[in-house]
C-alpha positions as CSV (number, residue, x, y, z in Angstrom):
1,M,23.5,-4.8,20.5
2,R,22.0,-8.3,19.9
3,Q,19.0,-8.6,17.7
4,L,15.8,-8.3,19.6
5,N,12.5,-10.2,18.9
6,V,9.8,-7.5,19.1
7,F,6.0,-7.9,19.0
8,I,3.6,-5.0,18.5
9,H,0.0,-5.2,19.6
10,A,-1.8,-2.4,17.8
11,Q,-5.6,-2.8,17.3
12,H,-7.4,-0.4,15.0
13,L,-11.1,-0.4,15.6
14,S,-12.4,2.9,14.1
15,G,-9.8,4.8,12.2
16,V,-6.4,3.4,11.2
17,G,-4.2,6.0,13.0
18,H,-3.0,3.8,15.8
19,M,-1.8,1.1,13.3
20,V,-0.1,3.6,11.0
21,R,1.9,5.0,13.9
22,A,2.7,1.6,15.2
23,Q,4.0,0.6,11.8
24,Q,6.3,3.5,11.7
25,I,7.8,2.5,15.0
26,G,8.0,-1.1,13.8
27,L,9.9,0.0,10.7
28,A,12.4,1.9,12.8
29,L,12.9,-1.1,15.0
30,A,13.1,-3.5,12.0
31,R,16.4,-1.8,10.8
32,R,18.2,-4.0,13.4
33,H,15.6,-6.3,14.9
34,R,12.8,-8.8,14.0
35,V,9.4,-7.2,14.4
36,G,6.0,-8.9,14.4
37,I,2.8,-6.9,14.4
38,L,-0.8,-7.7,15.1
39,D,-3.0,-8.0,12.0
40,G,-6.4,-8.0,13.6
41,G,-8.5,-5.2,12.0
42,R,-9.7,-3.9,8.6
43,A,-7.3,-4.9,5.8
44,L,-4.2,-2.8,5.6
45,P,-0.9,-3.2,3.8
46,F,2.0,-4.1,6.1
47,P,5.3,-2.8,4.7
48,H,8.3,-5.1,4.5
49,P,10.1,-6.2,6.7
50,L,7.3,-6.1,9.3
51,Q,5.8,-9.6,9.9
52,P,2.0,-9.6,10.4
53,V,0.5,-11.9,13.0
54,P,-3.0,-12.6,11.7
55,V,-5.9,-13.1,14.1
56,P,-9.7,-12.8,13.7
57,A,-10.4,-9.2,12.8
58,L,-12.4,-6.8,14.9
59,R,-13.9,-3.3,14.3
60,R,-16.1,-0.9,16.1
61,H,-19.7,-0.7,14.9
62,E,-22.3,1.6,16.5
63,G,-20.1,1.9,19.6
64,R,-19.6,-1.8,20.0
65,M,-16.6,-4.0,19.2
66,V,-17.7,-6.7,16.7
67,P,-16.0,-9.3,14.5
68,I,-15.5,-8.4,10.8
69,E,-16.3,-12.1,9.9
70,P,-20.1,-12.3,10.3
71,S,-20.1,-16.0,11.1
72,L,-18.1,-15.4,14.3
73,T,-19.5,-14.2,17.6
74,L,-17.4,-11.7,19.6
75,N,-16.7,-14.3,22.3
76,R,-15.6,-16.8,19.7
77,A,-13.4,-14.3,17.9
78,L,-11.7,-13.3,21.1
79,L,-11.1,-17.0,22.0
80,L,-9.5,-17.6,18.7
81,R,-7.4,-14.5,18.9
82,G,-6.1,-15.5,22.3
83,R,-5.1,-18.9,21.0
84,C,-3.3,-17.5,18.0
85,L,-1.4,-15.0,20.2
86,A,-0.5,-17.6,22.8
87,A,0.9,-19.9,20.1
88,M,2.9,-17.0,18.6
89,L,4.4,-16.1,21.9
90,R,5.4,-19.6,22.7
91,E,7.1,-19.9,19.3
92,Q,8.7,-16.5,19.1
93,R,9.5,-15.7,22.8
94,P,9.7,-12.0,22.2
95,D,12.2,-9.8,24.1
96,V,10.0,-6.7,23.8
97,V,6.2,-6.4,23.6
98,L,4.8,-2.9,22.6
99,I,1.2,-2.3,23.4
100,E,-0.5,0.6,21.5
101,H,-2.7,2.9,23.6
102,Y,-3.6,0.5,26.4
103,P,-4.2,1.0,29.3
104,F,-5.3,4.6,28.5
105,S,-8.0,3.2,26.2
106,K,-8.8,-0.1,24.4
107,W,-10.3,-1.5,27.6
108,E,-12.5,-3.7,25.6
109,L,-9.4,-5.7,24.9
110,G,-8.1,-5.7,28.4
111,S,-8.5,-9.5,28.9
112,E,-6.7,-10.2,25.7
113,I,-3.9,-7.9,26.5
114,S,-3.5,-9.1,30.1
115,S,-3.4,-12.7,28.9
116,L,-0.9,-11.8,26.2
117,L,1.4,-10.1,28.7
118,E,1.2,-12.9,31.3
119,T,2.1,-15.5,28.6
120,A,4.9,-13.3,27.3
121,R,6.4,-13.2,30.8
122,Q,5.9,-16.9,31.3
123,V,7.9,-17.8,28.1
124,N,10.5,-15.0,28.7
125,P,10.7,-13.6,32.2
126,A,13.1,-10.9,31.0
127,V,10.6,-9.5,28.4
128,A,10.4,-5.7,28.3
129,V,6.7,-4.5,28.1
130,V,6.2,-1.0,26.8
131,A,3.0,1.1,26.5
132,S,2.7,3.4,23.4
133,L,0.5,6.5,23.6
134,R,-0.3,9.3,21.1
135,D,0.2,13.0,21.9
136,V,-3.3,14.0,23.0
137,S,-4.5,11.3,25.5
138,L,-8.0,12.5,26.4
139,R,-10.5,9.8,27.4
140,T,-12.2,8.4,24.4
141,G,-15.7,7.8,25.8
142,Q,-15.4,4.0,25.4
143,E,-14.0,3.5,28.9
144,P,-16.6,2.6,31.6
145,P,-17.2,5.2,34.4
146,G,-15.2,5.0,37.6
147,D,-11.8,6.1,38.8
148,Y,-10.1,6.3,35.4
149,E,-6.7,7.5,36.7
150,R,-6.5,4.9,39.4
151,R,-7.2,2.1,37.0
152,V,-4.7,3.3,34.5
153,L,-2.0,3.6,37.2
154,G,-2.7,0.1,38.5
155,L,-2.5,-1.5,35.1
156,L,0.7,0.4,34.2
157,E,2.3,-0.7,37.5
158,R,1.1,-4.3,37.1
159,H,2.0,-5.0,33.5
160,F,4.4,-2.4,32.1
161,D,8.1,-1.5,32.3
162,G,7.9,1.8,30.4
163,L,5.7,4.3,28.7
164,L,6.3,6.1,25.4
165,V,4.4,9.3,24.7
166,H,4.5,10.3,21.0
167,A,4.5,14.0,21.6
168,D,6.9,16.9,21.4
169,P,6.9,18.6,24.8
170,D,7.0,22.0,23.1
171,L,3.4,21.2,21.9
172,C,2.0,19.1,24.8
173,Q,2.9,16.6,27.4
174,L,1.2,13.7,29.2
175,R,0.6,15.8,32.3
176,D,-1.6,18.1,30.2
177,Y,-4.2,15.4,29.8
178,F,-3.6,12.8,32.5
179,A,-4.0,14.3,36.0
180,A,-2.2,11.5,37.7
181,S,0.9,11.6,35.5
182,A,3.2,12.4,38.5
183,D,2.1,9.2,40.2
184,I,3.3,6.9,37.3
185,T,6.1,4.8,38.7
186,I,7.6,3.4,35.5
187,P,9.9,5.4,33.2
188,V,8.1,7.8,30.8
189,F,9.7,9.2,27.6
190,H,8.3,11.8,25.2
191,T,9.6,10.7,21.8
192,G,8.6,13.6,19.6
193,I,6.1,13.1,16.8
194,V,6.1,9.8,14.9
195,A,6.2,10.8,11.3
196,A,6.9,9.0,8.0
197,A,10.0,10.0,6.0
198,V,9.8,13.1,3.8
199,P,8.4,12.0,0.5
200,R,10.1,12.9,-2.8
201,Q,8.1,15.8,-4.2
202,R,5.9,14.9,-7.2
203,S,7.1,16.6,-10.4
204,P,4.1,18.2,-11.9
205,A,3.2,16.8,-15.3
206,P,3.2,19.3,-18.1
207,G,0.0,21.4,-18.0
208,L,-1.0,20.1,-14.5
209,Q,-2.8,22.8,-12.6
210,P,-1.8,23.6,-9.0
211,W,-3.9,21.8,-6.4
212,V,-5.5,21.7,-3.0
213,V,-5.7,18.4,-1.1
214,A,-8.7,17.4,1.0
215,S,-8.3,14.1,2.8
216,A,-10.8,12.3,5.0
217,G,-8.6,9.4,6.3
218,G,-10.2,6.2,7.7
219,G,-12.1,7.6,10.7
220,V,-15.8,7.8,11.3
221,D,-18.0,10.5,9.6
222,R,-15.6,10.7,6.7
223,G,-18.4,12.1,4.5
224,G,-19.0,15.1,6.7
225,L,-15.6,16.7,6.0
226,L,-15.6,15.9,2.3
227,Q,-19.1,17.2,1.7
228,R,-18.3,20.4,3.6
229,V,-15.1,21.0,1.6
230,V,-16.9,20.3,-1.7
231,G,-19.7,22.7,-0.8
232,A,-17.2,25.5,0.1
233,W,-15.2,24.9,-3.0
234,R,-18.2,25.0,-5.3
235,Q,-19.3,28.2,-3.6
236,L,-16.0,29.8,-4.3
237,R,-15.9,28.5,-7.9
238,A,-19.4,29.9,-8.6
239,A,-17.9,33.3,-7.6
240,D,-14.8,32.7,-9.8
241,R,-12.6,32.8,-6.7
242,T,-10.7,29.5,-7.0
243,G,-8.1,30.8,-9.4
244,P,-6.1,28.2,-11.3
245,Y,-6.4,25.6,-8.5
246,Q,-8.0,22.1,-8.6
247,L,-9.4,20.3,-5.5
248,R,-8.2,16.8,-5.2
249,L,-10.2,14.5,-2.9
250,F,-8.5,11.6,-1.2
251,S,-10.4,8.8,0.7
252,G,-9.3,6.2,3.2
253,L,-9.1,2.5,2.4
254,E,-12.9,2.2,2.6
255,G,-13.4,4.6,-0.3
256,Y,-15.8,7.5,-0.5
257,P,-19.0,7.7,1.7
258,P,-22.3,7.6,-0.2
259,G,-23.2,10.8,-2.0
260,V,-19.7,12.3,-2.2
261,L,-19.0,11.3,-5.8
262,D,-22.5,12.3,-7.0
263,S,-21.9,15.8,-5.7
264,I,-18.8,16.4,-7.8
265,A,-19.8,14.5,-11.0
266,T,-20.2,17.7,-13.1
267,D,-17.4,19.8,-11.7
268,P,-14.1,19.4,-13.6
269,S,-12.2,21.4,-10.9
270,I,-12.8,18.6,-8.3
271,I,-10.9,15.4,-8.9
272,P,-11.6,12.2,-6.9
273,M,-8.3,10.5,-6.1
274,G,-9.5,7.6,-3.9
275,F,-7.0,5.9,-1.7
276,D,-3.6,6.7,-3.1
277,P,-0.3,5.2,-1.7
278,D,1.4,8.3,-3.1
279,F,-0.7,10.7,-1.0
280,G,2.4,12.0,0.7
281,Q,3.8,13.2,-2.7
282,W,0.5,14.9,-3.5
283,L,0.5,16.6,-0.1
284,Q,4.1,17.7,-0.5
285,G,3.2,19.5,-3.7
286,A,-0.1,20.9,-2.6
287,A,-0.8,24.6,-2.1
288,L,-3.1,23.9,0.8
289,S,-4.4,20.9,2.8
290,V,-7.8,20.4,4.4
291,S,-8.2,17.6,6.8
292,C,-9.6,16.5,10.2
293,A,-6.5,16.9,12.4
294,G,-5.8,13.2,13.0
295,Y,-2.4,12.3,14.4
296,N,-0.9,10.9,11.2
297,T,-2.3,13.6,8.9
298,C,-0.9,16.3,11.2
299,A,2.5,14.5,11.3
300,N,2.5,14.5,7.5
301,L,1.7,18.2,7.4
302,L,4.6,19.0,9.8
303,V,7.0,16.9,7.6
304,T,5.9,18.6,4.3
305,G,5.3,22.1,5.7
306,T,2.1,22.3,3.7
307,P,-0.3,25.1,4.8
308,A,-3.3,23.5,6.4
309,L,-6.9,24.0,7.4
310,L,-8.0,21.7,10.2
311,L,-11.7,20.7,10.6
312,P,-11.7,18.3,13.6
313,N,-14.4,15.7,13.9
314,P,-16.1,16.2,17.3
315,A,-16.7,12.5,17.5
316,M,-12.9,11.9,17.8
317,S,-11.6,12.8,21.3
318,D,-8.2,14.0,20.2
319,Q,-8.8,16.0,17.0
320,A,-10.2,19.3,18.4
321,E,-7.4,19.6,20.9
322,R,-4.7,18.8,18.3
323,A,-6.2,21.4,16.0
324,R,-6.1,23.9,18.9
325,L,-2.5,23.2,19.7
326,L,-1.3,23.6,16.1
327,A,-3.3,26.7,15.6
328,A,-2.0,28.3,18.8
329,S,1.6,27.6,17.6
330,G,0.9,29.2,14.2
331,L,1.3,25.8,12.4
332,A,-2.2,25.5,11.0
333,V,-5.7,27.2,10.9
334,H,-8.4,25.7,13.1
335,V,-11.7,26.0,11.2
336,P,-14.7,26.3,13.5
337,E,-17.9,24.5,13.0
338,P,-20.6,26.4,11.1
339,G,-22.7,28.4,13.5
340,E,-26.1,29.9,12.9
341,G,-24.5,32.2,10.4
342,R,-22.6,31.2,7.3
343,D,-19.8,28.6,7.1
344,P,-16.3,30.3,7.5
345,L,-14.7,27.6,5.4
346,P,-15.0,29.2,1.9
347,E,-13.4,32.5,3.1
348,L,-10.6,30.6,4.9
349,L,-10.0,28.5,1.8
350,Q,-9.4,31.5,-0.3
351,Q,-7.4,33.4,2.3
352,N,-4.9,30.6,2.7
353,L,-4.3,29.6,-0.9
354,G,-1.4,32.0,-1.1
355,R,0.3,31.1,2.2
356,G,4.0,30.0,2.2
357,R,5.3,26.8,3.6
358,V,5.2,26.3,7.3
359,R,8.5,26.3,9.3
360,H,8.9,24.9,12.8
361,R,11.2,23.1,15.2
362,I,8.8,20.3,16.2
363,R,10.6,17.0,16.7
364,L,9.5,14.6,14.0
365,D,11.9,11.6,14.7
366,G,9.6,9.9,17.2
367,A,9.8,6.5,15.5
368,V,13.6,6.5,15.7
369,Q,13.6,7.8,19.2
370,S,11.1,5.2,20.2
371,A,13.3,2.4,18.8
372,R,16.4,3.7,20.6
373,W,14.6,4.0,23.9
374,I,13.2,0.5,23.6
375,E,16.7,-0.8,22.9
376,R,18.0,0.9,26.0
377,L,15.1,-0.5,28.1
378,A,15.7,-4.0,26.8
379,S,19.3,-3.7,27.7
380,G,18.6,-2.3,31.2
381,L,20.0,1.2,30.2
382,H,16.9,3.3,30.1
383,G,18.0,5.5,33.0
384,Q,21.3,6.4,31.4
């Protein structure tokens, strides 16, 4: 097949999960094709050979989309982004444009994406436009009220040639969350889970104690999970119930929320790890993982087989449902919120320290399957 010119529009506003997943798909495509990817949010590394396309950066603050550069107004930032993207399209004339999570969410960027796709078709009428959607596609709460399904269907029919759903049908399908899925007229393909490659397991240094991993990722309310885990761990340690284990705390790119490091300063069994690019190796060797049930964390857990406790953040629309799905399949433990009684987390921590590795048949090659399907679509072979 000829080399394709691909552009990925993935905008991370709150957490970084959308971008991490888009990068994995981009890397699978980049084995044979040229791949540009939007660089328009909080600073993230872009692995080679992906080619970032820088535009004025945006984030979500107090429920609103705002520029990261304080000297810019939102309207000015959007205007400059549009100009940058139009210039890139005219220069690169992509064969494929992949849009992350729109039109199921990201409606604040609707004008930018519509203009992007119209320009892409002007410079290359044969361009294949693909929507990319995570496994659990519940409404995020950012979309305005109205006929949600009808609007999504209209945008799909107007702008897109195909839809990739990054789920394993044995866990969930688009129809589970989008009532009008049967009315979608473009091809829909469930890719399996998009997961990074299995990391090489870290060889423990001499004398290194076995460890538990707690990771907060880059989403909102990161401190809530870490503070809860630290409190549970210290409760167990006071009762001499942590055995030989250490608790290793990993943060996202933004570091630890205020107060977290102060709460562990005098406890040698709790080790702050910060943001570590070798996190996958630490996860691979961990006796247990505690996390929020974000898409990429759960994908990592399925790759490594690490036993897991999931504490979903109720502010994130997908996490509670993903935790429920994995728990129902026996792949993780869903930890409920503390009720009026005591927090169940300390007891669940101790109970799960001795669990064996998790085995499953969930498809984890979603990035490669996405790349293959995109190649077929661009060649007019998606139905074969």
